N, CA, C and O atoms as a printed pandas DataFrame, in Angstrom:
     atom_number atom_name residue_name chain_id  residue_number  x_coord  y_coord  z_coord
0              1         N          MET        A               1   31.416   99.197   15.918
1              2        CA          MET        A               1   31.570   98.678   16.122
2              3         C          MET        A               1   29.641   97.568   15.868
3              4         O          MET        A               1   28.524   97.695   16.368
4              5         N          ASN        A               2   30.407   96.385   14.603
5              6        CA          ASN        A               2   29.031   95.592   15.195
6              7         C          ASN        A               2   28.461   94.856   15.328
7              8         O          ASN        A               2   29.218   93.895   15.190
8              9         N          ILE        A               3   27.201   94.372   15.601
9             10        CA          ILE        A               3   27.413   93.577   16.532
10            11         C          ILE        A               3   25.962   92.484   16.369
11            12         O          ILE        A               3   25.032   93.244   16.636
12            13         N          ILE        A               4   25.664   91.795   16.218
13            14        CA          ILE        A               4   24.355   90.708   16.255
14            15         C          ILE        A               4   24.260   90.626   17.198
15            16         O          ILE        A               4   25.018   90.178   18.058
16            17         N          ILE        A               5   22.622   91.343   17.263
17            18        CA          ILE        A               5   21.590   91.040   18.624
18            19         C          ILE        A               5   20.581   90.625   17.958
19            20         O          ILE        A               5   19.893   91.344   17.233
20            21         N          ASN        A               6   20.351   88.977   18.225
21            22        CA          ASN        A               6   18.421   88.102   17.565
22            23         C          ASN        A               6   18.797   87.935   16.315
23            24         O          ASN        A               6   17.785   87.758   15.638
24            25         N          ASP        A               7   19.878   87.899   15.588
25            26        CA          ASP        A               7   20.332   87.728   14.736
26            27         C          ASP        A               7   20.121   88.327   13.493
27            28         O          ASP        A               7   20.193   87.600   12.502
28            29         N          GLU        A               8   19.767   90.020   13.297
29            30        CA          GLU        A               8   19.780   90.985   13.489
30            31         C          GLU        A               8   21.525   91.962   13.552
31            32         O          GLU        A               8   22.152   92.024   14.610
32            33         N          PRO        A               9   21.945   92.497   12.494
33            34        CA          PRO        A               9   23.206   94.019   12.622
34            35         C          PRO        A               9   22.561   94.530   12.695
35            36         O          PRO        A               9   21.510   94.942   12.204
36            37         N          HIS        A              10   24.012   94.632   14.345
37            38        CA          HIS        A              10   23.574   96.619   15.124
38            39         C          HIS        A              10   25.281   96.792   15.196
39            40         O          HIS        A              10   26.341   96.166   15.198
40            41         N          VAL        A              11   24.544   98.446   15.266
41            42        CA          VAL        A              11   25.694   99.144   14.671
42            43         C          VAL        A              11   25.618  100.241   16.062
43            44         O          VAL        A              11   24.851  101.194   16.204
44            45         N          PHE        A              12   26.810   99.687   17.117
45            46        CA          PHE        A              12   26.788  100.655   18.122
46            47         C          PHE        A              12   28.788  101.297   18.465
47            48         O          PHE        A              12   29.883  100.769   18.272
48            49         N          VAL        A              13   28.350  102.593   19.013
49            50        CA          VAL        A              13   30.073  102.715   20.103
50            51         C          VAL        A              13   30.703  102.246   20.451
51            52         O          VAL        A              13   29.835  102.121   21.315
52            53         N          ALA        A              14   31.201  101.918   20.652
53            54        CA          ALA        A              14   32.230  101.437   21.698
54            55         C          ALA        A              14   33.314  102.168   22.634
55            56         O          ALA        A              14   33.810  103.178   22.133
56            57         N          PRO        A              15   33.737  101.826   23.861
57            58        CA          PRO        A              15   32.963  101.084   24.365
58            59         C          PRO        A              15   31.225  100.905   24.701
59            60         O          PRO        A              15   30.436  101.724   24.230
60            61         N          LEU        A              16   30.757   99.764   25.548
61            62        CA          LEU        A              16   29.270   99.537   24.920
62            63         C          LEU        A              16   29.889   98.153   26.685
63            64         O          LEU        A              16   31.007   97.672   26.865
64            65         N          THR        A              17   28.422   97.941   27.705
65            66        CA          THR        A              17   28.627   97.596   29.091
66            67         C          THR        A              17   27.597   96.677   28.246
67            68         O          THR        A              17   27.825   96.974   27.073
68            69         N          LEU        A              18   26.435   95.572   28.287
69            70        CA          LEU        A              18   25.154   94.840   27.723
70            71         C          LEU        A              18   23.843   95.269   28.763
71            72         O          LEU        A              18   22.660   95.029   28.523
72            73         N          THR        A              19   24.690   96.372   30.679
73            74        CA          THR        A              19   23.470   97.165   30.899
74            75         C          THR        A              19   23.790   98.606   29.920
75            76         O          THR        A              19   22.803   99.326   29.765
76            77         N          ALA        A              20   24.502   98.859   29.556
77            78        CA          ALA        A              20   24.681  100.486   28.557
78            79         C          ALA        A              20   23.923  100.238   27.041
79            80         O          ALA        A              20   23.858  101.271   26.376
80            81         N          LEU        A              21   23.224   98.776   26.271
81            82        CA          LEU        A              21   23.433   98.288   25.417
82            83         C          LEU        A              21   22.142   97.972   25.144
83            84         O          LEU        A              21   21.515   98.011   24.086
84            85         N          LEU        A              22   21.683   97.500   26.773
85            86        CA          LEU        A              22   20.170   97.564   26.912
86            87         C          LEU        A              22   19.185   98.728   26.892
87            88         O          LEU        A              22   18.048   98.896   26.453
88            89         N          ALA        A              23   20.498   99.800   27.847
89            90        CA          ALA        A              23   19.273  100.595   28.296
90            91         C          ALA        A              23   19.407  101.945   26.503
91            92         O          ALA        A              23   18.953  103.059   26.765
92            93         N          GLN        A              24   19.770  101.843   25.488
93            94        CA          GLN        A              24   19.980  102.246   24.865
94            95         C          GLN        A              24   19.636  101.710   23.709
95            96         O          GLN        A              24   19.722  102.243   22.602
96            97         N          LEU        A              25   18.973   99.920   24.149
97            98        CA          LEU        A              25   17.984   99.253   23.047
98            99         C          LEU        A              25   16.163   99.477   23.679
99           100         O          LEU        A              25   15.209   98.769   23.357
100          101         N          ALA        A              26   16.142  100.834   24.758
101          102        CA          ALA        A              26   14.830  100.463   25.743
102          103         C          ALA        A              26   14.334   98.903   26.070
103          104         O          ALA        A              26   13.301   98.359   25.677
104          105         N          HIS        A              27   15.668   98.209   27.130
105          106        CA          HIS        A              27   15.211   97.224   26.875
106          107         C          HIS        A              27   15.362   97.327   28.621
107          108         O          HIS        A              27   16.178   97.915   29.330
108          109         N          SER        A              28   13.756   96.162   29.044
109          110        CA          SER        A              28   13.887   96.204   29.661
110          111         C          SER        A              28   14.791   95.319   30.736
111          112         O          SER        A              28   15.098   94.245   30.218
112          113         N          HIS        A              29   15.293   95.460   32.053
113          114        CA          HIS        A              29   16.159   94.287   32.529
114          115         C          HIS        A              29   15.327   92.795   32.968
115          116         O          HIS        A              29   15.702   91.625   32.894
116          117         N          SER        A              30   13.415   93.710   33.689
117          118        CA          SER        A              30   13.367   92.302   35.076
118          119         C          SER        A              30   12.691   91.488   33.394
119          120         O          SER        A              30   11.875   91.868   32.554
120          121         N          GLY        A              31   13.522   90.286   33.540
121          122        CA          GLY        A              31   13.006   89.004   33.321
122          123         C          GLY        A              31   14.086   88.846   31.367
123          124         O          GLY        A              31   13.634   88.400   30.312
124          125         N          THR        A              32   14.863   89.159   31.521
125          126        CA          THR        A              32   15.847   89.552   30.683
126          127         C          THR        A              32   16.456   88.523   31.401
127          128         O          THR        A              32   16.287   88.229   32.585
128          129         N          ALA        A              33   17.794   87.566   29.869
129          130        CA          ALA        A              33   19.089   86.906   30.332
130          131         C          ALA        A              33   18.880   86.950   29.247
131          132         O          ALA        A              33   17.888   86.883   28.522
132          133         N          LEU        A              34   21.012   87.205   29.032
133          134        CA          LEU        A              34   21.703   87.512   27.917
134          135         C          LEU        A              34   22.544   86.215   26.937
135          136         O          LEU        A              34   22.036   85.143   26.608
136          137         N          ALA        A              35   22.925   86.344   26.850
137          138        CA          ALA        A              35   23.585   85.504   25.745
138          139         C          ALA        A              35   25.163   85.858   25.708
139          140         O          ALA        A              35   25.474   86.460   26.735
140          141         N          VAL        A              36   26.469   85.622   24.648
141          142        CA          VAL        A              36   27.506   86.385   24.318
142          143         C          VAL        A              36   27.879   85.417   23.976
143          144         O          VAL        A              36   28.167   84.459   24.693
144          145         N          ASN        A              37   28.008   85.557   21.647
145          146        CA          ASN        A              37   28.281   84.642   21.656
146          147         C          ASN        A              37   28.600   82.974   22.161
147          148         O          ASN        A              37   29.648   82.335   22.071
148          149         N          GLN        A              38   27.596   82.671   22.578
149          150        CA          GLN        A              38   26.303   81.321   23.131
150          151         C          GLN        A              38   26.943   81.094   24.723
151          152         O          GLN        A              38   27.292   80.049   25.273
152          153         N          GLN        A              39   26.947   82.240   25.128
153          154        CA          GLN        A              39   28.150   81.987   26.849
154          155         C          GLN        A              39   27.101   82.835   27.581
155          156         O          GLN        A              39   27.188   84.030   27.296
156          157         N          ILE        A              40   25.820   82.419   28.731
157          158        CA          ILE        A              40   24.789   83.325   29.342
158          159         C          ILE        A              40   25.836   84.451   30.604
159          160         O          ILE        A              40   26.492   84.376   31.643
160          161         N          VAL        A              41   25.463   85.209   29.788
161          162        CA          VAL        A              41   26.277   86.346   30.956
162          163         C          VAL        A              41   24.966   87.119   32.349
163          164         O          VAL        A              41   23.963   87.829   32.282
164          165         N          PRO        A              42   25.855   86.363   33.613
165          166        CA          PRO        A              42   25.012   86.669   34.963
166          167         C          PRO        A              42   25.064   87.913   34.719
167          168         O          PRO        A              42   25.700   88.438   33.805
168          169         N          ARG        A              43   23.992   88.772   36.018
169          170        CA          ARG        A              43   23.476   89.700   35.435
170          171         C          ARG        A              43   24.192   90.730   36.079
171          172         O          ARG        A              43   24.125   91.850   35.573
172          173         N          ASP        A              44   24.894   90.559   37.145
173          174        CA          ASP        A              44   25.632   90.739   38.405
174          175         C          ASP        A              44   27.433   91.393   37.521
175          176         O          ASP        A              44   28.248   92.201   37.967
176          177         N          ARG        A              45   27.450   90.583   36.163
177          178        CA          ARG        A              45   28.340   91.267   35.393
178          179         C          ARG        A              45   27.831   91.888   34.444
179          180         O          ARG        A              45   28.716   92.186   33.641
180          181         N          TRP        A              46   26.545   92.339   34.039
181          182        CA          TRP        A              46   26.155   93.072   32.471
182          183         C          TRP        A              46   26.864   94.863   32.814
183          184         O          TRP        A              46   27.639   95.520   32.120
184          185         N          ASP        A              47   26.334   95.141   33.883
185          186        CA          ASP        A              47   27.406   96.480   33.874
186          187         C          ASP        A              47   28.982   95.643   34.103
187          188         O          ASP        A              47   28.934   95.196   35.248
188          189         N          THR        A              48   29.771   95.424   33.729
189          190        CA          THR        A              48   31.675   95.125   33.514
190          191         C          THR        A              48   32.008   95.380   31.960
191          192         O          THR        A              48   32.683   96.086   31.211
192          193         N          HIS        A              49   30.649   93.842   31.993
193          194        CA          HIS        A              49   30.609   93.111   30.674
194          195         C          HIS        A              49   30.643   93.986   29.798
195          196         O          HIS        A              49   29.685   94.748   29.662
196          197         N          LEU        A              50   32.393   94.122   28.556
197          198        CA          LEU        A              50   32.041   95.503   27.625
198          199         C          LEU        A              50   32.142   93.357   26.188
199          200         O          LEU        A              50   32.543   92.194   26.172
200          201         N          LEU        A              51   31.060   94.934   25.022
201          202        CA          LEU        A              51   30.847   93.575   24.074
202          203         C          LEU        A              51   31.852   93.860   23.070
203          204         O          LEU        A              51   32.141   95.052   22.961
204          205         N          GLN        A              52   32.388   93.128   22.392
205          206        CA          GLN        A              52   33.537   93.126   21.327
206          207         C          GLN        A              52   32.613   93.459   19.726
207          208         O          GLN        A              52   31.386   93.432   19.630
208          209         N          GLU        A              53   33.381   93.697   18.831
209          210        CA          GLU        A              53   32.972   94.151   17.959
210          211         C          GLU        A              53   33.330   92.501   17.096
211          212         O          GLU        A              53   34.478   92.061   17.144
212          213         N          GLY        A              54   31.813   91.440   16.076
213          214        CA          GLY        A              54   31.706   90.751   16.145
214          215         C          GLY        A              54   30.621   89.953   17.103
215          216         O          GLY        A              54   30.081   89.068   16.441
216          217         N          ASP        A              55   30.272   89.989   18.095
217          218        CA          ASP        A              55   29.544   89.911   19.713
218          219         C          ASP        A              55   28.408   89.493   18.709
219          220         O          ASP        A              55   28.032   90.282   17.842
220          221         N          ASN        A              56   27.882   88.265   18.840
221          222        CA          ASN        A              56   26.652   87.585   18.827
222          223         C          ASN        A              56   25.833   88.051   20.118
223          224         O          ASN        A              56   26.587   87.687   21.021
224          225         N          LEU        A              57   24.814   88.598   20.681
225          226        CA          LEU        A              57   23.823   88.205   21.278
226          227         C          LEU        A              57   22.811   88.194   21.483
227          228         O          LEU        A              57   22.132   88.951   20.790
228          229         N          VAL        A              58   22.216   87.496   22.354
229          230        CA          VAL        A              58   21.269   86.440   21.936
230          231         C          VAL        A              58   20.208   86.905   23.202
231          232         O          VAL        A              58   20.406   86.137   24.143
232          233         N          ILE        A              59   18.968   88.081   23.589
233          234        CA          ILE        A              59   18.427   88.924   24.931
234          235         C          ILE        A              59   16.823   87.163   24.537
235          236         O          ILE        A              59   16.252   86.744   23.530
236          237         N          PHE        A              60   16.815   86.888   25.647
237          238        CA          PHE        A              60   15.826   85.646   25.775
238          239         C          PHE        A              60   15.365   86.781   26.920
239          240         O          PHE        A              60   16.184   87.361   27.634
240          241         N          GLN        A              61   13.512   87.062   26.991
241          242        CA          GLN        A              61   12.421   86.891   27.257
242          243         C          GLN        A              61   11.572   85.887   28.260
243          244         O          GLN        A              61   10.770   85.133   27.709
244          245         N          ALA        A              62   11.705   85.829   29.772
245          246        CA          ALA        A              62   11.057   84.696   30.726
246          247         C          ALA        A              62    9.942   85.209   29.893
247          248         O          ALA        A              62    9.816   86.299   29.335
248          249         N          ILE        A              63    8.923   83.857   29.949
249          250        CA          ILE        A              63    7.497   83.881   29.511
250          251         C          ILE        A              63    7.200   82.598   30.928
251          252         O          ILE        A              63    7.922   81.647   31.226
252          253         N          ALA        A              64    6.053   82.983   31.489
253          254        CA          ALA        A              64    5.025   82.697   32.929
254          255         C          ALA        A              64    4.488   81.997   31.869
255          256         O          ALA        A              64    4.656   82.559   30.787
256          257         N          GLY        A              65    3.754   80.698   31.831
257          258        CA          GLY        A              65    2.810   80.411   30.969
258          259         C          GLY        A              65    2.931   79.028   32.517
259          260         O          GLY        A              65    3.353   79.091   33.671
260          261         N          GLY        A              66    2.359   78.036   31.743
261          262        CA          GLY        A              66    2.052   76.232   32.005
262          263         C          GLY        A              66    1.559   75.150   31.382
263          264         O          GLY        A              66    1.540   74.062   31.958
């Protein structure tokens, strides 16, 4: 399955949830927000949201500052 993550193409084996994707990328959940096809996916849906062929995923990392 081909997915674009932060404008870079990646290939994964389906089925793949957002939680499983973050684990494969060794990406922390803390301070992270995800948008799939320009729609924010609430954290409580990451375990059940299945990625599809061609999805465009943006991973945001919260940054503290002032």
